[in-house]
Backbone as XML, in Angstrom:
<?xml version="1.0"?>
<chain id="A" units="angstrom">
  <residue number="1" name="MET">
    <atom name="N" x="-10.281" y="11.554" z="-11.567"/>
    <atom name="CA" x="-8.846" y="11.440" z="-11.305"/>
    <atom name="C" x="-8.540" y="11.903" z="-9.881"/>
  </residue>
  <residue number="2" name="VAL">
    <atom name="N" x="-7.661" y="11.186" z="-9.207"/>
    <atom name="CA" x="-7.278" y="11.519" z="-7.836"/>
    <atom name="C" x="-6.426" y="12.782" z="-7.863"/>
  </residue>
  <residue number="3" name="ASN">
    <atom name="N" x="-6.737" y="13.710" z="-6.950"/>
    <atom name="CA" x="-5.968" y="14.954" z="-6.958"/>
    <atom name="C" x="-4.524" y="14.726" z="-6.503"/>
  </residue>
  <residue number="4" name="VAL">
    <atom name="N" x="-3.683" y="15.655" z="-6.891"/>
    <atom name="CA" x="-2.238" y="15.530" z="-6.656"/>
    <atom name="C" x="-1.916" y="15.479" z="-5.166"/>
  </residue>
  <residue number="5" name="GLU">
    <atom name="N" x="-2.605" y="16.271" z="-4.362"/>
    <atom name="CA" x="-2.327" y="16.295" z="-2.924"/>
    <atom name="C" x="-2.609" y="14.935" z="-2.288"/>
  </residue>
  <residue number="6" name="LEU">
    <atom name="N" x="-3.747" y="14.341" z="-2.613"/>
    <atom name="CA" x="-4.092" y="13.030" z="-2.061"/>
    <atom name="C" x="-3.114" y="11.964" z="-2.547"/>
  </residue>
  <residue number="7" name="HIS">
    <atom name="N" x="-2.739" y="12.027" z="-3.798"/>
    <atom name="CA" x="-1.767" y="11.081" z="-4.360"/>
    <atom name="C" x="-0.448" y="11.168" z="-3.588"/>
  </residue>
  <residue number="8" name="GLU">
    <atom name="N" x="0.007" y="12.369" z="-3.310"/>
    <atom name="CA" x="1.261" y="12.559" z="-2.569"/>
    <atom name="C" x="1.143" y="12.065" z="-1.133"/>
  </residue>
  <residue number="9" name="ARG">
    <atom name="N" x="-0.011" y="12.292" z="-0.501"/>
    <atom name="CA" x="-0.216" y="11.798" z="0.866"/>
    <atom name="C" x="-0.148" y="10.280" z="0.902"/>
  </residue>
  <residue number="10" name="ILE">
    <atom name="N" x="-0.762" y="9.627" z="-0.076"/>
    <atom name="CA" x="-0.737" y="8.157" z="-0.143"/>
    <atom name="C" x="0.696" y="7.673" z="-0.352"/>
  </residue>
  <residue number="11" name="LYS">
    <atom name="N" x="1.425" y="8.304" z="-1.273"/>
    <atom name="CA" x="2.821" y="7.917" z="-1.504"/>
    <atom name="C" x="3.658" y="8.093" z="-0.242"/>
  </residue>
  <residue number="12" name="THR">
    <atom name="N" x="3.419" y="9.163" z="0.512"/>
    <atom name="CA" x="4.177" y="9.411" z="1.738"/>
    <atom name="C" x="3.937" y="8.310" z="2.761"/>
  </residue>
  <residue number="13" name="VAL">
    <atom name="N" x="2.681" y="7.895" z="2.937"/>
    <atom name="CA" x="2.378" y="6.821" z="3.891"/>
    <atom name="C" x="3.008" y="5.508" z="3.423"/>
  </residue>
  <residue number="14" name="LEU">
    <atom name="N" x="2.922" y="5.212" z="2.131"/>
    <atom name="CA" x="3.555" y="3.992" z="1.622"/>
    <atom name="C" x="5.063" y="4.020" z="1.847"/>
  </residue>
  <residue number="15" name="ASP">
    <atom name="N" x="5.677" y="5.183" z="1.703"/>
    <atom name="CA" x="7.117" y="5.309" z="1.953"/>
    <atom name="C" x="7.449" y="5.070" z="3.422"/>
  </residue>
  <residue number="16" name="GLN">
    <atom name="N" x="6.512" y="5.382" z="4.317"/>
    <atom name="CA" x="6.725" y="5.126" z="5.744"/>
    <atom name="C" x="6.604" y="3.634" z="6.064"/>
  </residue>
  <residue number="17" name="ILE">
    <atom name="N" x="5.794" y="2.916" z="5.301"/>
    <atom name="CA" x="5.603" y="1.475" z="5.501"/>
    <atom name="C" x="6.760" y="0.680" z="4.894"/>
  </residue>
  <residue number="18" name="ARG">
    <atom name="N" x="7.299" y="1.182" z="3.809"/>
    <atom name="CA" x="8.312" y="0.473" z="3.010"/>
    <atom name="C" x="9.483" y="-0.104" z="3.832"/>
  </residue>
  <residue number="19" name="PRO">
    <atom name="N" x="10.082" y="0.625" z="4.786"/>
    <atom name="CA" x="11.223" y="0.049" z="5.531"/>
    <atom name="C" x="10.881" y="-1.234" z="6.289"/>
  </residue>
  <residue number="20" name="TYR">
    <atom name="N" x="9.636" y="-1.359" z="6.746"/>
    <atom name="CA" x="9.236" y="-2.580" z="7.457"/>
    <atom name="C" x="9.202" y="-3.767" z="6.498"/>
  </residue>
  <residue number="21" name="LEU">
    <atom name="N" x="8.743" y="-3.531" z="5.288"/>
    <atom name="CA" x="8.733" y="-4.593" z="4.283"/>
    <atom name="C" x="10.150" y="-4.940" z="3.850"/>
  </residue>
  <residue number="22" name="GLN">
    <atom name="N" x="10.973" y="-3.918" z="3.672"/>
    <atom name="CA" x="12.352" y="-4.131" z="3.236"/>
    <atom name="C" x="13.164" y="-4.880" z="4.284"/>
  </residue>
  <residue number="23" name="ALA">
    <atom name="N" x="12.829" y="-4.698" z="5.547"/>
    <atom name="CA" x="13.543" y="-5.404" z="6.617"/>
    <atom name="C" x="13.366" y="-6.918" z="6.503"/>
  </residue>
  <residue number="24" name="ASP">
    <atom name="N" x="12.269" y="-7.340" z="5.869"/>
    <atom name="CA" x="12.020" y="-8.770" z="5.666"/>
    <atom name="C" x="12.322" y="-9.206" z="4.238"/>
  </residue>
  <residue number="25" name="GLY">
    <atom name="N" x="13.013" y="-8.366" z="3.475"/>
    <atom name="CA" x="13.407" y="-8.729" z="2.120"/>
    <atom name="C" x="12.366" y="-8.443" z="1.057"/>
  </residue>
  <residue number="26" name="GLY">
    <atom name="N" x="11.371" y="-7.646" z="1.391"/>
    <atom name="CA" x="10.314" y="-7.334" z="0.430"/>
    <atom name="C" x="10.228" y="-5.848" z="0.143"/>
  </residue>
  <residue number="27" name="ASP">
    <atom name="N" x="9.200" y="-5.486" z="-0.585"/>
    <atom name="CA" x="8.956" y="-4.078" z="-0.911"/>
    <atom name="C" x="7.580" y="-3.993" z="-1.554"/>
  </residue>
  <residue number="28" name="LEU">
    <atom name="N" x="7.191" y="-2.793" z="-1.913"/>
    <atom name="CA" x="5.950" y="-2.612" z="-2.640"/>
    <atom name="C" x="6.095" y="-1.478" z="-3.632"/>
  </residue>
  <residue number="29" name="ASN">
    <atom name="N" x="5.318" y="-1.561" z="-4.689"/>
    <atom name="CA" x="5.265" y="-0.513" z="-5.699"/>
    <atom name="C" x="3.828" y="-0.034" z="-5.815"/>
  </residue>
  <residue number="30" name="LEU">
    <atom name="N" x="3.652" y="1.270" z="-5.852"/>
    <atom name="CA" x="2.332" y="1.836" z="-6.094"/>
    <atom name="C" x="2.039" y="1.698" z="-7.579"/>
  </residue>
  <residue number="31" name="VAL">
    <atom name="N" x="0.944" y="1.015" z="-7.917"/>
    <atom name="CA" x="0.584" y="0.779" z="-9.301"/>
    <atom name="C" x="-0.463" y="1.785" z="-9.761"/>
  </residue>
  <residue number="32" name="GLU">
    <atom name="N" x="-1.500" y="1.984" z="-8.933"/>
    <atom name="CA" x="-2.608" y="2.828" z="-9.353"/>
    <atom name="C" x="-3.429" y="3.244" z="-8.146"/>
  </residue>
  <residue number="33" name="ILE">
    <atom name="N" x="-4.029" y="4.413" z="-8.243"/>
    <atom name="CA" x="-5.044" y="4.844" z="-7.291"/>
    <atom name="C" x="-6.285" y="5.109" z="-8.140"/>
  </residue>
  <residue number="34" name="THR">
    <atom name="N" x="-7.329" y="4.320" z="-7.941"/>
    <atom name="CA" x="-8.523" y="4.460" z="-8.768"/>
    <atom name="C" x="-9.332" y="5.683" z="-8.346"/>
  </residue>
  <residue number="35" name="ASP">
    <atom name="N" x="-10.271" y="6.071" z="-9.194"/>
    <atom name="CA" x="-11.125" y="7.220" z="-8.897"/>
    <atom name="C" x="-11.966" y="6.997" z="-7.642"/>
  </residue>
  <residue number="36" name="ASP">
    <atom name="N" x="-12.273" y="5.730" z="-7.330"/>
    <atom name="CA" x="-13.041" y="5.451" z="-6.113"/>
    <atom name="C" x="-12.131" y="5.135" z="-4.917"/>
  </residue>
  <residue number="37" name="LEU">
    <atom name="N" x="-10.863" y="5.558" z="-5.024"/>
    <atom name="CA" x="-9.865" y="5.493" z="-3.951"/>
    <atom name="C" x="-9.531" y="4.082" z="-3.479"/>
  </residue>
  <residue number="38" name="VAL">
    <atom name="N" x="-9.375" y="3.200" z="-4.438"/>
    <atom name="CA" x="-8.798" y="1.887" z="-4.184"/>
    <atom name="C" x="-7.329" y="1.996" z="-4.594"/>
  </residue>
  <residue number="39" name="VAL">
    <atom name="N" x="-6.447" y="1.704" z="-3.657"/>
    <atom name="CA" x="-5.009" y="1.797" z="-3.905"/>
    <atom name="C" x="-4.522" y="0.421" z="-4.345"/>
  </residue>
  <residue number="40" name="LYS">
    <atom name="N" x="-3.926" y="0.364" z="-5.521"/>
    <atom name="CA" x="-3.424" y="-0.900" z="-6.056"/>
    <atom name="C" x="-1.906" y="-0.895" z="-5.961"/>
  </residue>
  <residue number="41" name="VAL">
    <atom name="N" x="-1.378" y="-1.931" z="-5.319"/>
    <atom name="CA" x="0.065" y="-2.048" z="-5.121"/>
    <atom name="C" x="0.538" y="-3.410" z="-5.592"/>
  </residue>
  <residue number="42" name="GLU">
    <atom name="N" x="1.812" y="-3.482" z="-5.869"/>
    <atom name="CA" x="2.455" y="-4.752" z="-6.192"/>
    <atom name="C" x="3.437" y="-5.059" z="-5.072"/>
  </residue>
  <residue number="43" name="LEU">
    <atom name="N" x="3.256" y="-6.191" z="-4.412"/>
    <atom name="CA" x="4.214" y="-6.640" z="-3.409"/>
    <atom name="C" x="5.344" y="-7.348" z="-4.134"/>
  </residue>
  <residue number="44" name="THR">
    <atom name="N" x="6.577" y="-6.979" z="-3.825"/>
    <atom name="CA" x="7.730" y="-7.533" z="-4.526"/>
    <atom name="C" x="8.698" y="-8.186" z="-3.545"/>
  </residue>
  <residue number="45" name="GLY">
    <atom name="N" x="9.707" y="-8.823" z="-4.103"/>
    <atom name="CA" x="10.712" y="-9.493" z="-3.285"/>
    <atom name="C" x="10.083" y="-10.601" z="-2.452"/>
  </residue>
  <residue number="46" name="ALA">
    <atom name="N" x="10.533" y="-10.729" z="-1.216"/>
    <atom name="CA" x="10.022" y="-11.777" z="-0.337"/>
    <atom name="C" x="8.529" y="-11.612" z="-0.070"/>
  </residue>
  <residue number="47" name="CYS">
    <atom name="N" x="8.025" y="-10.383" z="-0.097"/>
    <atom name="CA" x="6.595" y="-10.144" z="0.159"/>
    <atom name="C" x="5.718" y="-10.684" z="-0.966"/>
  </residue>
  <residue number="48" name="GLY">
    <atom name="N" x="6.241" y="-10.725" z="-2.171"/>
    <atom name="CA" x="5.458" y="-11.183" z="-3.305"/>
    <atom name="C" x="5.097" y="-12.651" z="-3.255"/>
  </residue>
  <residue number="49" name="SER">
    <atom name="N" x="5.933" y="-13.451" z="-2.595"/>
    <atom name="CA" x="5.681" y="-14.891" z="-2.542"/>
    <atom name="C" x="5.418" y="-15.404" z="-1.128"/>
  </residue>
  <residue number="50" name="CYS">
    <atom name="N" x="5.348" y="-14.515" z="-0.175"/>
    <atom name="CA" x="5.163" y="-14.907" z="1.223"/>
    <atom name="C" x="3.738" y="-15.398" z="1.468"/>
  </residue>
  <residue number="51" name="PRO">
    <atom name="N" x="3.574" y="-16.495" z="2.224"/>
    <atom name="CA" x="2.231" y="-16.976" z="2.536"/>
    <atom name="C" x="1.425" y="-15.979" z="3.381"/>
  </residue>
  <residue number="52" name="MET">
    <atom name="N" x="2.099" y="-15.054" z="4.037"/>
    <atom name="CA" x="1.422" y="-14.059" z="4.879"/>
    <atom name="C" x="1.140" y="-12.757" z="4.128"/>
  </residue>
  <residue number="53" name="ARG">
    <atom name="N" x="1.311" y="-12.754" z="2.807"/>
    <atom name="CA" x="1.184" y="-11.508" z="2.050"/>
    <atom name="C" x="-0.204" y="-10.879" z="2.146"/>
  </residue>
  <residue number="54" name="THR">
    <atom name="N" x="-1.247" y="-11.692" z="2.230"/>
    <atom name="CA" x="-2.590" y="-11.126" z="2.348"/>
    <atom name="C" x="-2.749" y="-10.400" z="3.674"/>
  </residue>
  <residue number="55" name="MET">
    <atom name="N" x="-2.235" y="-10.983" z="4.736"/>
    <atom name="CA" x="-2.305" y="-10.325" z="6.037"/>
    <atom name="C" x="-1.458" y="-9.050" z="6.039"/>
  </residue>
  <residue number="56" name="THR">
    <atom name="N" x="-0.279" y="-9.118" z="5.441"/>
    <atom name="CA" x="0.570" y="-7.934" z="5.338"/>
    <atom name="C" x="-0.151" y="-6.837" z="4.576"/>
  </residue>
  <residue number="57" name="LEU">
    <atom name="N" x="-0.786" y="-7.220" z="3.489"/>
    <atom name="CA" x="-1.481" y="-6.246" z="2.656"/>
    <atom name="C" x="-2.650" y="-5.618" z="3.398"/>
  </residue>
  <residue number="58" name="LYS">
    <atom name="N" x="-3.504" y="-6.434" z="3.996"/>
    <atom name="CA" x="-4.723" y="-5.916" z="4.624"/>
    <atom name="C" x="-4.457" y="-5.291" z="5.994"/>
  </residue>
  <residue number="59" name="ALA">
    <atom name="N" x="-3.795" y="-6.029" z="6.876"/>
    <atom name="CA" x="-3.581" y="-5.530" z="8.234"/>
    <atom name="C" x="-2.502" y="-4.456" z="8.278"/>
  </residue>
  <residue number="60" name="GLY">
    <atom name="N" x="-1.446" y="-4.657" z="7.504"/>
    <atom name="CA" x="-0.338" y="-3.706" z="7.543"/>
    <atom name="C" x="-0.542" y="-2.509" z="6.641"/>
  </residue>
  <residue number="61" name="VAL">
    <atom name="N" x="-0.552" y="-2.745" z="5.344"/>
    <atom name="CA" x="-0.599" y="-1.652" z="4.379"/>
    <atom name="C" x="-1.968" y="-0.963" z="4.389"/>
  </residue>
  <residue number="62" name="GLU">
    <atom name="N" x="-3.035" y="-1.738" z="4.210"/>
    <atom name="CA" x="-4.366" y="-1.129" z="4.170"/>
    <atom name="C" x="-4.730" y="-0.488" z="5.506"/>
  </residue>
  <residue number="63" name="GLY">
    <atom name="N" x="-4.449" y="-1.169" z="6.594"/>
    <atom name="CA" x="-4.769" y="-0.619" z="7.917"/>
    <atom name="C" x="-4.079" y="0.706" z="8.171"/>
  </residue>
  <residue number="64" name="THR">
    <atom name="N" x="-2.805" y="0.772" z="7.840"/>
    <atom name="CA" x="-2.054" y="2.013" z="8.045"/>
    <atom name="C" x="-2.556" y="3.121" z="7.133"/>
  </residue>
  <residue number="65" name="LEU">
    <atom name="N" x="-2.779" y="2.793" z="5.869"/>
    <atom name="CA" x="-3.268" y="3.812" z="4.932"/>
    <atom name="C" x="-4.626" y="4.358" z="5.361"/>
  </residue>
  <residue number="66" name="LYS">
    <atom name="N" x="-5.554" y="3.487" z="5.735"/>
    <atom name="CA" x="-6.896" y="3.932" z="6.121"/>
    <atom name="C" x="-6.871" y="4.737" z="7.425"/>
  </residue>
  <residue number="67" name="LYS">
    <atom name="N" x="-5.941" y="4.407" z="8.311"/>
    <atom name="CA" x="-5.809" y="5.167" z="9.561"/>
    <atom name="C" x="-5.328" y="6.583" z="9.265"/>
  </residue>
  <residue number="68" name="GLU">
    <atom name="N" x="-4.338" y="6.709" z="8.384"/>
    <atom name="CA" x="-3.761" y="8.004" z="8.061"/>
    <atom name="C" x="-4.604" y="8.806" z="7.063"/>
  </residue>
  <residue number="69" name="ILE">
    <atom name="N" x="-5.270" y="8.086" z="6.152"/>
    <atom name="CA" x="-6.051" y="8.726" z="5.089"/>
    <atom name="C" x="-7.400" y="8.001" z="5.006"/>
  </residue>
  <residue number="70" name="PRO">
    <atom name="N" x="-8.364" y="8.414" z="5.826"/>
    <atom name="CA" x="-9.647" y="7.704" z="5.898"/>
    <atom name="C" x="-10.410" y="7.631" z="4.572"/>
  </residue>
  <residue number="71" name="GLU">
    <atom name="N" x="-10.094" y="8.491" z="3.629"/>
    <atom name="CA" x="-10.779" y="8.472" z="2.331"/>
    <atom name="C" x="-10.468" y="7.205" z="1.525"/>
  </residue>
  <residue number="72" name="VAL">
    <atom name="N" x="-9.334" y="6.565" z="1.810"/>
    <atom name="CA" x="-8.941" y="5.349" z="1.089"/>
    <atom name="C" x="-9.956" y="4.251" z="1.405"/>
  </residue>
  <residue number="73" name="LYS">
    <atom name="N" x="-10.492" y="3.635" z="0.347"/>
    <atom name="CA" x="-11.507" y="2.578" z="0.516"/>
    <atom name="C" x="-10.871" y="1.223" z="0.806"/>
  </residue>
  <residue number="74" name="SER">
    <atom name="N" x="-9.837" y="0.868" z="0.052"/>
    <atom name="CA" x="-9.175" y="-0.411" z="0.261"/>
    <atom name="C" x="-7.836" y="-0.419" z="-0.466"/>
  </residue>
  <residue number="75" name="VAL">
    <atom name="N" x="-7.059" y="-1.456" z="-0.177"/>
    <atom name="CA" x="-5.782" y="-1.676" z="-0.856"/>
    <atom name="C" x="-5.849" y="-3.065" z="-1.466"/>
  </residue>
  <residue number="76" name="GLU">
    <atom name="N" x="-5.464" y="-3.163" z="-2.735"/>
    <atom name="CA" x="-5.482" y="-4.437" z="-3.429"/>
    <atom name="C" x="-4.105" y="-4.713" z="-4.024"/>
  </residue>
  <residue number="77" name="SER">
    <atom name="N" x="-3.774" y="-5.985" z="-4.086"/>
    <atom name="CA" x="-2.531" y="-6.416" z="-4.708"/>
    <atom name="C" x="-2.800" y="-6.739" z="-6.169"/>
  </residue>
  <residue number="78" name="VAL">
    <atom name="N" x="-1.881" y="-6.312" z="-7.037"/>
    <atom name="CA" x="-2.023" y="-6.613" z="-8.471"/>
    <atom name="C" x="-0.835" y="-7.422" z="-8.934"/>
  </residue>
</chain>
């Protein structure tokens, strides 16, 4: 199980990313953080159906999370 401190750090970084997604009519929800530190999120609103969602997920969300929290292995959309 992911410790509480790491979980809170991940949530804080996602909260910092959220306004950029909301500016384009989208958002994200944290679904799960696996024991091997894969962060699973759900892209919602305009982000959920956008053709650029994979790039947003990998370059934007995953890139920012891994920069701030190097322990994170990857980010996946569910």
